[in-house]
C-alpha atoms as a printed R data frame, in Angstrom:
    type eleno elety resid chain resno      x      y       z
1   ATOM     1    CA   MET     A     1 -9.837 79.443 -34.355
2   ATOM     2    CA   GLN     A     2 -7.469 80.827 -36.943
3   ATOM     3    CA   THR     A     3 -7.713 79.617 -40.512
4   ATOM     4    CA   MET     A     4 -4.687 79.250 -42.795
5   ATOM     5    CA   ASN     A     5 -5.716 82.461 -44.585
6   ATOM     6    CA   GLN     A     6 -5.831 84.315 -41.252
7   ATOM     7    CA   MET     A     7 -2.397 82.915 -40.474
8   ATOM     8    CA   LYS     A     8 -1.073 84.259 -43.765
9   ATOM     9    CA   GLN     A     9 -2.619 87.627 -42.957
10  ATOM    10    CA   MET     A    10 -0.914 87.622 -39.576
11  ATOM    11    CA   ASN     A    11  2.376 86.873 -41.282
12  ATOM    12    CA   LEU     A    12  1.863 89.982 -43.392
13  ATOM    13    CA   MET     A    13  2.007 91.967 -40.146
14  ATOM    14    CA   MET     A    14  5.503 90.521 -39.619
15  ATOM    15    CA   LYS     A    15  6.407 90.904 -43.269
16  ATOM    16    CA   ASN     A    16  9.118 93.495 -42.701
17  ATOM    17    CA   ASN     A    17 10.942 91.295 -40.195
18  ATOM    18    CA   ILE     A    18 10.600 88.279 -42.449
19  ATOM    19    CA   LYS     A    19 11.948 90.282 -45.413
20  ATOM    20    CA   GLU     A    20 14.854 91.429 -43.244
21  ATOM    21    CA   PHE     A    21 15.476 87.802 -42.269
22  ATOM    22    CA   PHE     A    22 15.874 86.683 -45.882
23  ATOM    23    CA   ASN     A    23 17.867 89.818 -46.750
24  ATOM    24    CA   ALA     A    24 20.237 89.015 -43.897
25  ATOM    25    CA   ILE     A    25 20.685 85.495 -45.268
26  ATOM    26    CA   ASP     A    26 21.387 86.878 -48.760
27  ATOM    27    CA   ASN     A    27 24.014 89.256 -47.368
28  ATOM    28    CA   SER     A    28 25.778 86.777 -45.088
29  ATOM    29    CA   ASP     A    29 28.517 84.299 -45.919
30  ATOM    30    CA   LYS     A    30 29.053 82.660 -42.527
31  ATOM    31    CA   ILE     A    31 25.838 81.671 -40.694
32  ATOM    32    CA   CYS     A    32 25.327 79.878 -37.379
33  ATOM    33    CA   ILE     A    33 22.010 78.359 -36.255
34  ATOM    34    CA   ILE     A    34 21.477 77.571 -32.564
35  ATOM    35    CA   GLY     A    35 18.700 76.694 -30.124
36  ATOM    36    CA   HIS     A    36 18.234 76.638 -26.364
37  ATOM    37    CA   VAL     A    37 20.106 74.571 -23.772
38  ATOM    38    CA   ALA     A    38 18.960 70.962 -23.209
39  ATOM    39    CA   PRO     A    39 17.466 70.793 -26.712
40  ATOM    40    CA   ASP     A    40 13.987 69.284 -27.110
41  ATOM    41    CA   GLY     A    41 12.031 68.258 -30.202
42  ATOM    42    CA   ASP     A    42 10.928 71.748 -31.218
43  ATOM    43    CA   CYS     A    43 14.437 73.128 -30.801
44  ATOM    44    CA   ILE     A    44 16.071 70.247 -32.696
45  ATOM    45    CA   GLY     A    45 13.413 70.120 -35.406
46  ATOM    46    CA   SER     A    46 13.503 73.879 -36.017
47  ATOM    47    CA   VAL     A    47 17.299 74.165 -36.104
48  ATOM    48    CA   MET     A    48 17.658 71.192 -38.432
49  ATOM    49    CA   ALA     A    49 14.788 72.333 -40.691
50  ATOM    50    CA   LEU     A    50 16.386 75.740 -41.180
51  ATOM    51    CA   TYR     A    51 19.799 74.123 -41.748
52  ATOM    52    CA   GLU     A    52 18.355 71.822 -44.438
53  ATOM    53    CA   PHE     A    53 16.607 74.755 -46.092
54  ATOM    54    CA   LEU     A    54 19.775 76.846 -46.187
55  ATOM    55    CA   ILE     A    55 22.060 74.115 -47.567
56  ATOM    56    CA   GLY     A    56 19.522 73.449 -50.290
57  ATOM    57    CA   GLU     A    57 18.906 77.055 -51.328
58  ATOM    58    CA   TYR     A    58 22.157 78.921 -50.656
59  ATOM    59    CA   ASN     A    59 25.902 78.570 -50.960
60  ATOM    60    CA   LYS     A    60 26.855 79.558 -47.415
61  ATOM    61    CA   GLU     A    61 29.263 78.423 -44.724
62  ATOM    62    CA   LEU     A    62 26.872 76.919 -42.167
63  ATOM    63    CA   PHE     A    63 27.208 75.858 -38.535
64  ATOM    64    CA   ILE     A    64 24.734 74.552 -35.949
65  ATOM    65    CA   GLY     A    65 24.885 74.511 -32.165
66  ATOM    66    CA   PHE     A    66 23.131 72.485 -29.459
67  ATOM    67    CA   ASP     A    67 24.182 73.004 -25.835
68  ATOM    68    CA   GLY     A    68 23.429 69.639 -24.274
69  ATOM    69    CA   LYS     A    69 23.375 66.006 -25.318
70  ATOM    70    CA   ILE     A    70 20.944 65.146 -28.094
71  ATOM    71    CA   PRO     A    71 18.311 62.839 -26.509
72  ATOM    72    CA   TYR     A    72 18.412 59.213 -27.670
73  ATOM    73    CA   ASN     A    73 15.149 59.494 -29.645
74  ATOM    74    CA   PHE     A    74 16.414 62.406 -31.766
75  ATOM    75    CA   GLN     A    75 19.953 61.219 -32.432
76  ATOM    76    CA   SER     A    76 19.088 59.701 -35.815
77  ATOM    77    CA   TYR     A    77 17.912 63.130 -36.974
78  ATOM    78    CA   VAL     A    78 21.108 65.034 -36.114
79  ATOM    79    CA   ASP     A    79 24.590 64.584 -37.571
80  ATOM    80    CA   GLU     A    80 26.576 65.437 -34.449
81  ATOM    81    CA   ASN     A    81 29.660 66.109 -36.592
82  ATOM    82    CA   LEU     A    82 27.912 69.306 -37.688
83  ATOM    83    CA   ILE     A    83 27.648 70.667 -34.150
84  ATOM    84    CA   LEU     A    84 29.949 73.588 -33.458
85  ATOM    85    CA   THR     A    85 32.333 72.793 -30.590
86  ATOM    86    CA   ASP     A    86 35.255 75.195 -31.063
87  ATOM    87    CA   PHE     A    87 33.403 78.494 -31.266
88  ATOM    88    CA   GLU     A    88 34.682 81.040 -28.720
89  ATOM    89    CA   ASP     A    89 36.837 82.876 -31.264
90  ATOM    90    CA   LYS     A    90 34.605 82.366 -34.325
91  ATOM    91    CA   LYS     A    91 32.940 85.346 -35.964
92  ATOM    92    CA   PHE     A    92 29.682 85.106 -37.887
93  ATOM    93    CA   ASP     A    93 27.869 87.355 -40.300
94  ATOM    94    CA   LEU     A    94 24.529 86.035 -39.047
95  ATOM    95    CA   LEU     A    95 23.392 84.177 -35.943
96  ATOM    96    CA   VAL     A    96 19.894 82.670 -36.100
97  ATOM    97    CA   VAL     A    97 18.446 81.697 -32.724
98  ATOM    98    CA   LEU     A    98 15.463 79.349 -32.727
99  ATOM    99    CA   ASP     A    99 13.004 78.447 -29.949
100 ATOM   100    CA   CYS     A   100 14.859 80.485 -27.322
101 ATOM   101    CA   SER     A   101 13.204 83.177 -25.199
102 ATOM   102    CA   ASP     A   102 16.259 84.951 -23.775
103 ATOM   103    CA   GLU     A   103 20.048 85.122 -23.935
104 ATOM   104    CA   GLY     A   104 20.500 83.057 -20.780
105 ATOM   105    CA   ARG     A   105 18.841 80.073 -22.451
106 ATOM   106    CA   LEU     A   106 21.645 79.968 -25.032
107 ATOM   107    CA   GLY     A   107 23.996 78.433 -22.474
108 ATOM   108    CA   LYS     A   108 27.574 78.155 -23.676
109 ATOM   109    CA   TYR     A   109 26.668 79.728 -27.031
110 ATOM   110    CA   LYS     A   110 25.662 83.051 -25.464
111 ATOM   111    CA   CYS     A   111 29.031 84.525 -26.458
112 ATOM   112    CA   LEU     A   112 28.062 84.171 -30.127
113 ATOM   113    CA   ILE     A   113 25.697 87.124 -29.798
114 ATOM   114    CA   SER     A   114 28.616 89.529 -29.463
115 ATOM   115    CA   ASN     A   115 30.576 87.558 -32.086
116 ATOM   116    CA   SER     A   116 27.916 88.005 -34.773
117 ATOM   117    CA   LYS     A   117 27.229 91.014 -36.979
118 ATOM   118    CA   LYS     A   118 23.479 90.381 -36.874
119 ATOM   119    CA   VAL     A   119 21.267 88.254 -34.637
120 ATOM   120    CA   ILE     A   120 17.793 87.014 -35.581
121 ATOM   121    CA   CYS     A   121 15.442 85.218 -33.190
122 ATOM   122    CA   ILE     A   122 12.498 83.071 -34.303
123 ATOM   123    CA   ASP     A   123 10.416 81.933 -31.349
124 ATOM   124    CA   HIS     A   124  6.935 81.321 -29.952
125 ATOM   125    CA   HIS     A   125  7.432 81.846 -26.200
126 ATOM   126    CA   LYS     A   126  5.297 84.585 -24.649
127 ATOM   127    CA   THR     A   127  8.181 85.450 -22.303
128 ATOM   128    CA   ASN     A   128 10.590 86.225 -25.170
129 ATOM   129    CA   THR     A   129 12.687 89.292 -24.294
130 ATOM   130    CA   GLU     A   130 13.289 90.307 -27.944
131 ATOM   131    CA   PHE     A   131 17.034 90.258 -27.384
132 ATOM   132    CA   ALA     A   132 17.950 89.924 -31.071
133 ATOM   133    CA   ASP     A   133 18.397 92.579 -33.755
134 ATOM   134    CA   ILE     A   134 15.416 91.110 -35.619
135 ATOM   135    CA   ASN     A   135 12.714 89.259 -33.695
136 ATOM   136    CA   ILE     A   136 10.033 87.129 -35.338
137 ATOM   137    CA   ILE     A   137  7.896 86.107 -32.380
138 ATOM   138    CA   ASP     A   138  4.387 84.660 -32.262
139 ATOM   139    CA   PRO     A   139  3.277 83.413 -28.809
140 ATOM   140    CA   ALA     A   140 -0.076 82.261 -30.190
141 ATOM   141    CA   ILE     A   141  1.457 79.623 -32.424
142 ATOM   142    CA   SER     A   142  1.952 75.969 -31.426
143 ATOM   143    CA   SER     A   143  5.698 75.714 -31.930
144 ATOM   144    CA   THR     A   144  8.731 77.382 -33.428
145 ATOM   145    CA   GLY     A   145  8.619 74.688 -36.106
146 ATOM   146    CA   GLU     A   146  5.136 75.768 -37.185
147 ATOM   147    CA   LEU     A   147  6.248 79.415 -37.196
148 ATOM   148    CA   LEU     A   148  9.222 78.532 -39.398
149 ATOM   149    CA   PHE     A   149  6.848 76.746 -41.791
150 ATOM   150    CA   HIS     A   150  4.794 79.935 -42.204
151 ATOM   151    CA   ILE     A   151  7.929 82.054 -42.646
152 ATOM   152    CA   LEU     A   152  9.130 79.847 -45.488
153 ATOM   153    CA   LYS     A   153  5.690 79.666 -47.083
154 ATOM   154    CA   SER     A   154  5.181 83.436 -46.869
155 ATOM   155    CA   GLU     A   155  8.123 83.886 -49.233
156 ATOM   156    CA   ASN     A   156  7.111 80.938 -51.436
157 ATOM   157    CA   LYS     A   157 10.159 78.924 -50.428
158 ATOM   158    CA   GLN     A   158 10.345 75.240 -51.293
159 ATOM   159    CA   ILE     A   159  9.819 72.774 -48.434
160 ATOM   160    CA   ASN     A   160 11.305 69.411 -49.347
161 ATOM   161    CA   LEU     A   161 10.684 66.110 -47.570
162 ATOM   162    CA   LYS     A   162 13.586 66.411 -45.137
163 ATOM   163    CA   ILE     A   163 12.566 69.933 -44.084
164 ATOM   164    CA   ALA     A   164  8.967 68.732 -43.740
165 ATOM   165    CA   GLU     A   165 10.054 65.879 -41.460
166 ATOM   166    CA   TYR     A   166 11.958 68.222 -39.160
167 ATOM   167    CA   ILE     A   167  9.064 70.681 -38.959
168 ATOM   168    CA   TYR     A   168  6.639 67.846 -38.239
169 ATOM   169    CA   ILE     A   169  8.910 66.631 -35.417
170 ATOM   170    CA   ALA     A   170  8.977 70.155 -33.970
171 ATOM   171    CA   ILE     A   171  5.188 70.408 -34.071
172 ATOM   172    CA   ILE     A   172  4.242 67.003 -32.650
173 ATOM   173    CA   THR     A   173  6.687 67.219 -29.751
174 ATOM   174    CA   ASP     A   174  5.723 70.756 -28.702
175 ATOM   175    CA   THR     A   175  1.992 70.078 -28.971
176 ATOM   176    CA   GLY     A   176  2.088 66.755 -27.125
177 ATOM   177    CA   LYS     A   177  1.000 65.037 -30.333
178 ATOM   178    CA   PHE     A   178 -1.623 67.742 -30.982
179 ATOM   179    CA   SER     A   179 -3.101 67.561 -27.460
180 ATOM   180    CA   TYR     A   180 -2.049 70.921 -25.939
181 ATOM   181    CA   SER     A   181 -4.197 74.044 -26.022
182 ATOM   182    CA   SER     A   182 -1.716 75.755 -28.373
183 ATOM   183    CA   THR     A   183 -2.806 73.347 -31.108
184 ATOM   184    CA   SER     A   184 -5.063 75.177 -33.565
185 ATOM   185    CA   SER     A   185 -6.914 74.268 -36.727
186 ATOM   186    CA   VAL     A   186 -4.003 75.870 -38.576
187 ATOM   187    CA   THR     A   187 -1.597 73.488 -36.824
188 ATOM   188    CA   HIS     A   188 -3.569 70.567 -38.223
189 ATOM   189    CA   GLU     A   189 -3.620 72.164 -41.681
190 ATOM   190    CA   VAL     A   190  0.156 72.534 -41.566
191 ATOM   191    CA   ALA     A   191  0.544 68.908 -40.466
192 ATOM   192    CA   SER     A   192 -1.723 67.855 -43.331
193 ATOM   193    CA   GLU     A   193  0.444 69.717 -45.823
194 ATOM   194    CA   LEU     A   194  3.602 68.160 -44.385
195 ATOM   195    CA   ILE     A   195  2.064 64.696 -44.736
196 ATOM   196    CA   GLN     A   196  1.140 65.504 -48.322
197 ATOM   197    CA   ILE     A   197  4.804 66.321 -48.941
198 ATOM   198    CA   GLY     A   198  5.582 62.773 -47.832
199 ATOM   199    CA   VAL     A   199  6.189 62.729 -44.073
200 ATOM   200    CA   ASP     A   200  5.822 59.193 -42.698
201 ATOM   201    CA   VAL     A   201  4.018 59.882 -39.412
202 ATOM   202    CA   ALA     A   202  4.177 56.265 -38.201
203 ATOM   203    CA   GLU     A   203  7.943 56.058 -38.685
204 ATOM   204    CA   ILE     A   204  8.526 59.327 -36.827
205 ATOM   205    CA   ASP     A   205  6.180 58.284 -34.012
206 ATOM   206    CA   ASN     A   206  8.074 55.010 -33.588
207 ATOM   207    CA   LYS     A   207 11.470 56.702 -33.487
208 ATOM   208    CA   ILE     A   208 10.467 59.430 -31.046
209 ATOM   209    CA   TYR     A   209  7.919 57.751 -28.794
210 ATOM   210    CA   ASN     A   210  8.440 53.985 -29.108
211 ATOM   211    CA   SER     A   211 12.205 53.570 -28.794
212 ATOM   212    CA   LYS     A   212 13.051 53.927 -25.082
213 ATOM   213    CA   PRO     A   213 16.130 51.968 -23.967
214 ATOM   214    CA   ILE     A   214 15.585 49.677 -20.955
215 ATOM   215    CA   SER     A   215 17.924 51.860 -18.868
216 ATOM   216    CA   THR     A   216 15.753 54.917 -19.531
217 ATOM   217    CA   VAL     A   217 12.592 53.003 -18.619
218 ATOM   218    CA   LYS     A   218 14.134 51.899 -15.321
219 ATOM   219    CA   ALA     A   219 15.179 55.478 -14.529
220 ATOM   220    CA   TYR     A   220 11.651 56.647 -15.391
221 ATOM   221    CA   ILE     A   221 10.183 54.075 -12.979
222 ATOM   222    CA   ASP     A   222 12.552 55.215 -10.212
223 ATOM   223    CA   CYS     A   223 11.398 58.801 -10.706
224 ATOM   224    CA   ILE     A   224  7.658 58.212 -10.747
225 ATOM   225    CA   SER     A   225  7.821 55.825  -7.775
226 ATOM   226    CA   ASN     A   226  8.956 58.773  -5.628
227 ATOM   227    CA   ILE     A   227  6.431 61.445  -6.641
228 ATOM   228    CA   ASN     A   228  5.303 63.635  -3.749
229 ATOM   229    CA   PHE     A   229  1.873 65.275  -3.646
230 ATOM   230    CA   TYR     A   230  0.936 68.445  -1.761
231 ATOM   231    CA   TYR     A   231 -2.056 70.731  -1.209
232 ATOM   232    CA   ASP     A   232 -4.712 68.028  -1.404
233 ATOM   233    CA   ASN     A   233 -2.887 66.452  -4.365
234 ATOM   234    CA   LYS     A   234 -3.096 69.656  -6.433
235 ATOM   235    CA   LEU     A   235  0.717 69.762  -6.686
236 ATOM   236    CA   GLY     A   236  2.808 66.805  -7.792
237 ATOM   237    CA   ILE     A   237  6.622 66.891  -7.639
238 ATOM   238    CA   ALA     A   238  9.110 64.329  -8.963
239 ATOM   239    CA   LYS     A   239 12.877 64.509  -8.629
240 ATOM   240    CA   ILE     A   240 15.445 63.278 -11.150
241 ATOM   241    CA   SER     A   241 18.435 63.011  -8.869
242 ATOM   242    CA   ASP     A   242 22.093 62.405  -9.565
243 ATOM   243    CA   GLU     A   243 21.644 59.062  -7.832
244 ATOM   244    CA   ILE     A   244 18.966 57.947 -10.332
245 ATOM   245    CA   ILE     A   245 21.061 59.110 -13.296
246 ATOM   246    CA   ASN     A   246 24.180 57.273 -12.128
247 ATOM   247    CA   LYS     A   247 22.352 54.131 -10.996
248 ATOM   248    CA   ASN     A   248 20.763 53.642 -14.420
249 ATOM   249    CA   ASN     A   249 23.640 55.054 -16.512
250 ATOM   250    CA   VAL     A   250 21.397 57.455 -18.454
251 ATOM   251    CA   ASN     A   251 21.546 61.067 -19.581
252 ATOM   252    CA   MET     A   252 19.317 63.654 -17.911
253 ATOM   253    CA   ASN     A   253 17.812 64.704 -21.255
254 ATOM   254    CA   ASP     A   254 16.747 61.117 -21.970
255 ATOM   255    CA   ILE     A   255 14.204 61.001 -19.124
256 ATOM   256    CA   GLU     A   256 11.237 62.810 -20.611
257 ATOM   257    CA   GLY     A   257  7.487 62.780 -20.063
258 ATOM   258    CA   ILE     A   258  7.433 62.632 -16.263
259 ATOM   259    CA   VAL     A   259  6.045 66.135 -15.803
260 ATOM   260    CA   GLU     A   260  3.259 65.302 -18.267
261 ATOM   261    CA   PHE     A   261  2.623 61.982 -16.481
262 ATOM   262    CA   ILE     A   262  2.041 63.825 -13.193
263 ATOM   263    CA   ARG     A   263 -0.293 66.319 -14.874
264 ATOM   264    CA   GLU     A   264 -2.492 63.395 -15.948
265 ATOM   265    CA   VAL     A   265 -3.484 62.814 -12.306
266 ATOM   266    CA   ASN     A   266 -7.056 64.030 -11.886
267 ATOM   267    CA   GLU     A   267 -6.481 66.221  -8.817
268 ATOM   268    CA   VAL     A   268 -3.202 67.760  -9.980
269 ATOM   269    CA   GLU     A   269 -3.273 71.423 -11.014
270 ATOM   270    CA   ILE     A   270  0.500 71.948 -11.197
271 ATOM   271    CA   SER     A   271  3.021 69.228 -12.002
272 ATOM   272    CA   CYS     A   272  6.708 69.717 -11.434
273 ATOM   273    CA   VAL     A   273  9.948 67.889 -12.158
274 ATOM   274    CA   LEU     A   274 13.204 68.851 -10.459
275 ATOM   275    CA   LYS     A   275 16.416 67.921 -12.258
276 ATOM   276    CA   GLU     A   276 19.609 67.790 -10.206
277 ATOM   277    CA   TYR     A   277 22.499 69.077 -12.306
278 ATOM   278    CA   ASP     A   278 24.822 69.854  -9.399
279 ATOM   279    CA   SER     A   279 24.817 70.115  -5.630
280 ATOM   280    CA   ASP     A   280 23.812 73.768  -6.020
281 ATOM   281    CA   LEU     A   281 21.980 73.775  -9.362
282 ATOM   282    CA   THR     A   282 18.482 72.408  -9.931
283 ATOM   283    CA   LYS     A   283 16.397 72.900 -13.067
284 ATOM   284    CA   ILE     A   284 12.629 73.004 -12.757
285 ATOM   285    CA   SER     A   285  9.959 72.074 -15.314
286 ATOM   286    CA   LEU     A   286  6.370 73.137 -14.618
287 ATOM   287    CA   ARG     A   287  3.082 72.148 -16.242
288 ATOM   288    CA   SER     A   288 -0.425 73.260 -15.346
289 ATOM   289    CA   LYS     A   289 -4.074 72.667 -16.041
290 ATOM   290    CA   ASN     A   290 -7.032 75.019 -16.096
291 ATOM   291    CA   ASP     A   291 -6.306 78.684 -15.249
292 ATOM   292    CA   ILE     A   292 -2.850 78.636 -13.639
293 ATOM   293    CA   ASP     A   293 -0.170 80.367 -15.733
294 ATOM   294    CA   VAL     A   294  3.148 78.722 -14.864
295 ATOM   295    CA   SER     A   295  5.096 81.161 -17.042
296 ATOM   296    CA   ASP     A   296  4.291 83.878 -14.481
297 ATOM   297    CA   ILE     A   297  5.678 81.641 -11.743
298 ATOM   298    CA   SER     A   298  8.799 80.925 -13.788
299 ATOM   299    CA   LYS     A   299  9.403 84.617 -14.499
300 ATOM   300    CA   LYS     A   300  9.721 85.258 -10.758
301 ATOM   301    CA   PHE     A   301 12.818 83.060 -10.822
302 ATOM   302    CA   GLY     A   302 14.294 84.363 -14.065
303 ATOM   303    CA   GLY     A   303 12.764 81.705 -16.300
304 ATOM   304    CA   GLY     A   304  9.921 81.675 -18.779
305 ATOM   305    CA   GLY     A   305  7.871 79.679 -21.215
306 ATOM   306    CA   HIS     A   306  4.175 79.261 -21.899
307 ATOM   307    CA   ALA     A   307  1.038 79.524 -19.785
308 ATOM   308    CA   LYS     A   308  0.783 75.732 -19.408
309 ATOM   309    CA   ALA     A   309  4.470 74.791 -19.755
310 ATOM   310    CA   ALA     A   310  7.437 76.710 -18.385
311 ATOM   311    CA   GLY     A   311 10.711 76.336 -16.552
312 ATOM   312    CA   PHE     A   312 13.574 77.947 -14.675
313 ATOM   313    CA   GLN     A   313 16.535 77.036 -12.496
314 ATOM   314    CA   MET     A   314 17.627 77.610  -8.908
315 ATOM   315    CA   ASN     A   315 21.089 77.738  -7.407
316 ATOM   316    CA   LYS     A   316 20.052 75.335  -4.666
317 ATOM   317    CA   ASN     A   317 20.270 71.627  -4.045
318 ATOM   318    CA   ILE     A   318 17.306 69.525  -5.093
319 ATOM   319    CA   LYS     A   319 15.814 69.164  -1.581
320 ATOM   320    CA   ASP     A   320 15.946 72.891  -0.804
321 ATOM   321    CA   THR     A   321 14.483 73.633  -4.245
322 ATOM   322    CA   GLU     A   322 11.491 71.416  -3.448
323 ATOM   323    CA   ILE     A   323 10.957 73.211  -0.129
324 ATOM   324    CA   THR     A   324 11.105 76.622  -1.839
325 ATOM   325    CA   LEU     A   325  8.641 75.560  -4.528
326 ATOM   326    CA   ILE     A   326  6.136 74.117  -2.074
327 ATOM   327    CA   GLU     A   327  6.073 77.453  -0.250
328 ATOM   328    CA   GLU     A   328  5.967 79.524  -3.459
329 ATOM   329    CA   LEU     A   329  3.043 77.586  -4.907
330 ATOM   330    CA   LYS     A   330  0.927 77.941  -1.787
331 ATOM   331    CA   GLU     A   331 -0.664 81.126  -3.106
332 ATOM   332    CA   TYR     A   332 -1.733 79.329  -6.283
333 ATOM   333    CA   LEU     A   333 -3.025 76.169  -4.627
334 ATOM   334    CA   GLY     A   334 -3.833 77.254  -1.078
335 ATOM   335    CA   GLY     A   335 -4.686 75.133   1.915
336 ATOM   336    CA   GLY     A   336 -2.522 72.877   3.982
337 ATOM   337    CA   GLN     A   337 -0.046 70.371   2.696
């Protein structure tokens, strides 16, 4: 396990990129901060933490971008009036991309890469393509939020309570409340320091995990009641269809935790959730246990992620996507259906 001192030493190896990051901030007047499509807790927490740091330390023209509706449990943490909507013709001195492994994951904001003088990516995905001018990537770290914490600390930057809250949100959501294998002793040390700054862990837990609307709960029940199991129950697949979304009047991003729920089944080695975005577009979330690396599976389809959590999309309807996946995963799980 890494200690905090080892983490600081590792940051020294990235020191040049971190120095360039802060130099780019110093030399930029117009800065935009964006994350990946369908923003999750790490994406939202990291983007908002960096935004709060910059408005507190610098006199810059700042913009943020999230491609996708902010989930209900994060809406109190984001002022949606700040989100950049009219951006196609905007030019930026600096574009900072957080928690995004490749250009395709930027969604509608992909055009900002060519509209920006310099692009910096801060990320922790092992499948990151290093598409930016400056890349600060650490696949061994729990979350982009934790990486941002170390970047700020390496330059002795002040982390106030609001920044600490956003970083804590990024960490707890991307570690499954400190339960995933990416959680290290350093992650706990960082969380301890954030709590010392004043983060109210109970309040954040209530807002993020104990605030589901009834409509979301009903949609969740519809999804898990139709889970299919294959290969002696080693593969579990749930589908979030257009029908479920419309029936319960919810947003796709609001139905979270199903892929983790399936992984909790004793026999399951790979859990999967298919999200129907269109008649010919399905997004796939994968989770695994033990030795199966789902990021390798995702890369075959142009996606990416982590060894135990990854995703991609297919230009197929949801039923055909399930058929394709069942066949693809045969080599990992073997046997009959």
